[in-house]
C-alpha positions as CSV (number, residue, x, y, z in Angstrom):
1,M,22.8,30.2,64.5
2,S,22.7,30.3,60.6
3,A,19.8,28.4,58.8
4,T,21.4,25.6,56.6
5,S,19.6,24.0,53.5
6,N,18.2,20.0,54.1
7,P,20.1,18.0,51.6
8,L,17.5,15.4,52.2
9,A,14.6,17.5,51.7
10,V,12.0,15.8,49.6
11,A,12.1,16.8,45.6
12,A,8.5,18.2,44.5
13,P,6.3,15.7,43.1
14,A,6.5,15.1,39.3
15,P,3.4,16.8,37.7
16,P,0.8,14.4,36.4
17,R,1.4,12.1,33.7
18,P,-1.1,13.3,31.2
19,Q,-3.9,10.6,29.9
20,R,-2.7,9.5,26.4
21,S,-4.9,6.4,26.2
22,I,-8.8,6.0,25.1
23,N,-11.5,4.5,26.9
24,A,-13.2,2.0,24.6
25,N,-16.1,-0.8,24.2
26,I,-18.2,-2.6,21.8
27,N,-22.1,-2.0,21.7
28,N,-24.3,-4.3,20.9
29,F,-27.9,-3.0,20.4
30,S,-31.1,-3.4,19.5
31,A,-33.8,-1.9,16.7
32,G,-35.0,1.1,17.6
33,L,-33.6,4.5,19.6
34,T,-30.4,5.3,21.1
35,R,-29.5,8.4,22.9
36,I,-26.8,9.6,24.0
37,D,-26.7,12.9,26.8
38,P,-23.8,15.3,26.0
39,R,-20.6,14.6,27.7
40,P,-17.5,16.4,27.9
41,Y,-15.5,14.2,25.5
42,A,-15.4,13.8,21.7
43,I,-17.0,10.3,20.7
44,V,-16.0,8.0,17.7
45,C,-18.6,5.3,16.9
46,M,-17.5,2.8,14.5
47,H,-19.8,0.7,12.7
48,I,-18.6,-3.4,12.9
49,G,-21.4,-5.8,12.4
50,P,-24.0,-6.3,9.2
51,S,-25.3,-2.8,7.7
52,V,-28.1,-0.9,9.4
53,E,-30.7,1.6,8.0
54,V,-30.2,4.6,10.6
55,T,-31.9,8.1,11.0
56,C,-29.5,10.2,13.0
57,D,-30.7,13.3,14.9
58,R,-27.3,15.3,16.1
59,G,-27.5,18.8,17.8
60,G,-30.9,19.5,15.8
61,K,-29.3,18.1,12.5
62,L,-31.4,15.0,11.0
63,R,-30.2,12.7,8.7
64,H,-30.3,9.6,7.6
65,G,-28.3,6.8,5.6
66,R,-27.1,3.3,5.9
67,E,-24.4,2.4,8.1
68,V,-21.8,-0.5,7.1
69,A,-18.7,-1.9,8.4
70,G,-15.8,0.6,8.8
71,D,-18.3,4.1,8.7
72,L,-17.6,6.1,11.1
73,D,-19.9,8.8,13.2
74,I,-17.9,11.4,15.5
75,V,-19.6,13.3,17.9
76,P,-18.1,16.6,19.1
77,A,-18.0,17.1,23.1
78,H,-21.1,18.7,24.5
79,T,-23.2,17.2,21.9
80,P,-26.3,15.3,22.3
81,A,-27.0,12.4,19.8
82,A,-30.2,9.8,18.7
83,W,-29.6,7.4,16.6
84,E,-32.7,5.3,15.3
85,T,-32.0,1.5,13.5
86,K,-34.4,-0.6,11.3
87,Q,-31.9,-3.3,12.5
88,S,-29.6,-4.6,15.5
89,G,-26.3,-4.2,15.0
90,T,-22.6,-3.7,16.2
91,T,-20.3,-0.4,17.3
92,L,-17.2,0.0,18.7
93,V,-17.2,3.4,21.0
94,M,-14.3,5.0,21.3
95,Q,-14.3,8.2,24.0
96,V,-11.4,10.8,23.2
97,P,-10.3,12.8,26.7
98,D,-9.7,16.4,26.0
99,E,-6.6,16.1,28.2
100,L,-5.6,14.0,25.6
101,L,-6.8,15.9,22.6
102,R,-4.9,19.0,24.8
103,S,-1.5,17.6,24.4
104,V,-1.4,16.3,21.2
105,A,-2.1,19.7,20.2
106,V,0.5,20.8,21.9
107,E,3.4,18.3,20.3
108,L,1.5,19.2,17.1
109,D,1.9,22.6,17.6
110,M,-1.7,23.5,17.2
111,D,-3.7,26.0,20.0
112,P,-4.6,23.2,22.7
113,S,-7.5,26.0,24.2
114,N,-8.9,26.5,20.4
115,I,-10.0,22.5,19.7
116,E,-13.1,22.3,18.0
117,I,-13.8,18.8,16.4
118,A,-15.9,18.2,13.7
119,D,-19.3,16.8,13.9
120,R,-19.3,13.9,11.0
121,F,-21.7,11.0,10.0
122,Q,-21.2,7.9,8.1
123,L,-17.5,9.1,7.4
124,R,-14.6,7.3,5.3
125,D,-11.3,7.3,7.1
126,P,-8.8,3.9,6.5
127,F,-6.6,5.4,9.2
128,I,-9.4,5.9,11.7
129,E,-10.7,2.6,10.9
130,H,-7.4,0.7,11.1
131,I,-7.3,2.1,14.6
132,G,-10.6,1.1,15.3
133,W,-9.9,-2.4,13.9
134,A,-6.5,-2.6,16.3
135,I,-8.4,-1.3,19.6
136,K,-11.0,-4.2,19.0
137,A,-8.4,-6.7,18.6
138,D,-7.4,-5.6,21.5
139,L,-10.4,-5.3,23.5
140,D,-11.2,-9.0,22.0
141,S,-7.4,-10.6,23.3
142,G,-8.5,-8.6,27.1
143,G,-5.9,-6.1,26.5
144,A,-3.0,-7.9,25.5
145,G,-1.3,-5.5,23.8
146,G,-0.5,-3.8,27.2
147,R,-0.5,-0.2,28.3
148,L,1.9,1.0,25.9
149,F,0.3,-0.6,22.5
150,R,-3.0,1.4,23.9
151,E,-1.7,4.7,24.5
152,S,0.0,4.9,20.9
153,L,-3.9,3.9,19.3
154,G,-5.5,6.5,21.4
155,T,-2.4,9.4,20.8
156,A,-2.6,8.2,16.9
157,L,-6.4,9.0,16.9
158,A,-6.4,12.5,18.6
159,A,-3.8,13.4,15.9
160,R,-6.1,12.2,13.1
161,L,-9.0,13.5,14.8
162,L,-7.4,17.4,15.1
163,Q,-5.4,17.2,11.7
164,R,-8.4,15.9,9.5
165,H,-11.8,16.3,11.7
166,N,-11.4,19.8,13.3
167,R,-13.6,22.3,12.3
168,R,-10.5,24.5,10.8
169,S,-9.1,21.4,8.9
170,L,-9.8,20.7,4.7
171,P,-12.6,18.4,4.4
172,M,-11.8,14.7,3.8
173,R,-11.5,13.7,0.2
174,D,-11.4,10.6,-1.8
175,P,-8.5,8.7,-1.5
176,K,-6.3,9.4,-4.7
177,G,-6.9,6.9,-7.3
178,G,-9.8,5.1,-4.9
179,L,-13.3,4.5,-5.4
180,S,-15.4,7.3,-5.0
181,A,-17.3,7.4,-1.4
182,W,-20.5,6.5,-2.7
183,K,-19.5,3.7,-4.9
184,L,-17.0,2.1,-1.9
185,K,-20.6,2.3,0.1
186,L,-21.7,0.3,-2.9
187,V,-19.4,-2.0,-2.8
188,I,-19.0,-2.4,1.1
189,S,-22.8,-2.9,1.4
190,H,-22.8,-5.8,-1.3
191,I,-19.9,-7.8,0.5
192,E,-21.6,-7.0,3.9
193,D,-25.0,-8.5,2.8
194,N,-24.2,-11.3,1.1
195,L,-21.3,-13.3,3.1
196,E,-22.9,-16.1,3.4
197,S,-22.8,-16.6,-0.5
198,E,-19.6,-17.2,-2.4
199,L,-18.9,-13.4,-3.4
200,S,-16.7,-13.1,-6.7
201,L,-14.3,-10.4,-7.8
202,A,-16.5,-10.6,-11.1
203,E,-19.5,-9.7,-8.9
204,I,-18.2,-6.9,-6.9
205,A,-16.9,-5.4,-10.0
206,K,-19.8,-5.3,-11.6
207,V,-21.6,-3.2,-8.6
208,A,-18.7,-1.1,-8.8
209,G,-19.1,-0.6,-12.7
210,V,-15.2,-1.2,-12.8
211,S,-13.4,-3.9,-14.2
212,V,-12.1,-6.8,-12.2
213,S,-7.9,-5.5,-12.4
214,H,-9.6,-1.9,-11.5
215,L,-11.1,-3.1,-8.6
216,K,-8.7,-4.8,-7.1
217,T,-6.5,-1.9,-7.4
218,L,-9.1,0.9,-6.8
219,F,-10.3,-0.7,-3.4
220,R,-7.2,-1.4,-1.9
221,R,-6.3,2.4,-2.1
222,S,-9.4,3.3,-0.6
223,T,-9.4,0.8,2.0
224,G,-5.9,-0.2,2.7
225,T,-6.5,-3.9,2.2
226,P,-6.7,-6.1,-0.8
227,V,-10.3,-7.3,-1.1
228,H,-9.9,-11.3,-0.7
229,Q,-8.2,-10.0,2.6
230,Y,-11.3,-7.8,3.6
231,I,-13.7,-10.1,2.6
232,L,-12.2,-13.0,4.9
233,R,-11.6,-10.4,7.7
234,R,-15.6,-9.6,7.6
235,R,-16.8,-13.4,7.2
236,V,-14.6,-13.8,10.4
237,E,-15.9,-10.9,12.7
238,R,-19.4,-12.0,11.5
239,A,-18.6,-15.1,12.6
240,K,-17.6,-14.0,16.0
241,L,-20.6,-11.7,16.3
242,L,-22.7,-15.4,15.6
243,L,-21.1,-17.0,18.6
244,Q,-22.6,-15.3,21.0
245,D,-25.7,-16.9,20.0
246,P,-25.3,-20.1,21.7
247,S,-28.4,-21.8,19.6
248,L,-26.2,-21.7,16.7
249,S,-23.4,-24.5,16.6
250,I,-19.8,-23.9,15.0
251,A,-20.1,-25.7,11.3
252,Q,-23.7,-23.4,11.1
253,I,-21.9,-20.3,11.6
254,A,-19.0,-21.2,9.2
255,F,-22.0,-21.9,6.5
256,A,-23.8,-18.4,7.6
257,T,-20.6,-16.9,6.9
258,G,-19.4,-18.1,3.4
259,F,-16.7,-20.8,4.8
260,A,-16.2,-24.2,3.3
261,H,-16.8,-25.7,6.2
262,Q,-15.9,-25.5,10.4
263,S,-12.3,-26.2,9.6
264,H,-11.7,-23.7,7.1
265,L,-13.3,-21.1,9.7
266,A,-11.2,-22.2,12.1
267,R,-7.9,-21.8,10.5
268,H,-9.0,-18.1,9.3
269,M,-10.6,-16.9,12.6
270,R,-7.2,-18.4,14.3
271,K,-4.9,-16.5,11.6
272,I,-6.6,-12.9,11.5
273,L,-7.7,-13.0,15.4
274,G,-5.1,-15.3,17.0
275,I,-7.7,-18.1,18.4
276,T,-10.2,-20.6,17.4
277,P,-13.6,-20.4,17.3
278,A,-14.5,-22.8,20.4
279,A,-11.7,-20.5,22.5
280,A,-13.6,-17.4,21.7
281,R,-17.4,-18.9,22.4
282,R,-16.2,-19.6,25.8
283,D,-14.2,-16.1,25.9
284,L,-17.7,-14.8,24.8
285,A,-19.4,-17.0,27.1
286,H,-17.4,-15.3,30.3
287,P,-15.9,-12.2,29.3
288,H,-13.1,-10.5,30.9
289,V,-13.1,-6.8,30.8
290,P,-9.6,-4.9,30.2
291,E,-8.9,-2.3,32.1
292,Q,-9.8,0.3,29.3
293,A,-13.0,-0.5,28.1
294,A,-15.9,1.6,29.7
295,N,-19.8,2.1,29.0
296,I,-20.8,5.7,28.1
C-alpha cells in the first residue's frame, strides 16, 4: 500500500519571536563605591536625581566629572565598571540585550555579527534622554504603556545605540545651533542645584553667557524642551524623589522644590506625571514592580 500524506499533520512551530523590549529599573544609590561585574549585555545609565560628583573606573580607564540629570553612561557588554560618588543619587538603568541589538542591526542593514557598542561617560544625547524619561514614566505607572509601547522604546534605543554609539559610528557633535556640551552642563548643574529657589531666565542666561532670547532658543535646540518646561519637570521629578521620605510633609516638599504651595505642586505633578503627590506617596510606600523591571 502506498504511503499518503496526512492532511492533518501539525505544522512546524514558528521560530521564537526575538526580544524587542529592554529591562529597566530605577537605582537609588548611596555615597560611596558601586561596582558592576562584566555583563553579557550593554548597559545604559541615565542620571535622574540631584547632581553628584563621580569618579568612574571602566575597563581600567579612570574618569571624573559631575553627573547631572540626563547625563548618560554607556557600558559595553563584558566590561567591568565602578563608580565612586561623593553624594547619594538616583539613576535609571537600562539593559539592552544582544538579541535586540542584532535584530535591529539586520533591519538597519548592518552586520549583526560585528556589533561593538562604544564606551561613553557623561554623554548628552537628547534622543536617548527622551527615551529614558518615557521608560521612567512607564515604570512609575506600573507598566501602563503595555508591551507594544515598551517594545517600541527598546527598538528605538537599540537603533540609536547602533547608529550613533557604535565604535564605527561618527562621533557625537553638539546640536546645530544649540549650547555647547560644557555650557549645557553648566546650565543644567545650576538648575539642579537651585530647584528650591525662584529660578529666572535672566539668571540662567547669565550662567550660559548669552542673552535671555538666545538662551530660550539654544536650550530648546540642545534638549528638545523649553527652559520653563524643563525646570517644571525637574521640580516635579525631585518632589517625587522626596516623597519617599515619610518625615517630610507634602507642603515641605513643595517648598523644597520651588513650588509656591502644595496645590501648585499637585497641579503640575498631575499634569506631568498623571498622579497627585498623595497618590504618588502611597504608590511609593507599596510599589508595584512591572514585568519589564529587573535589578542588575
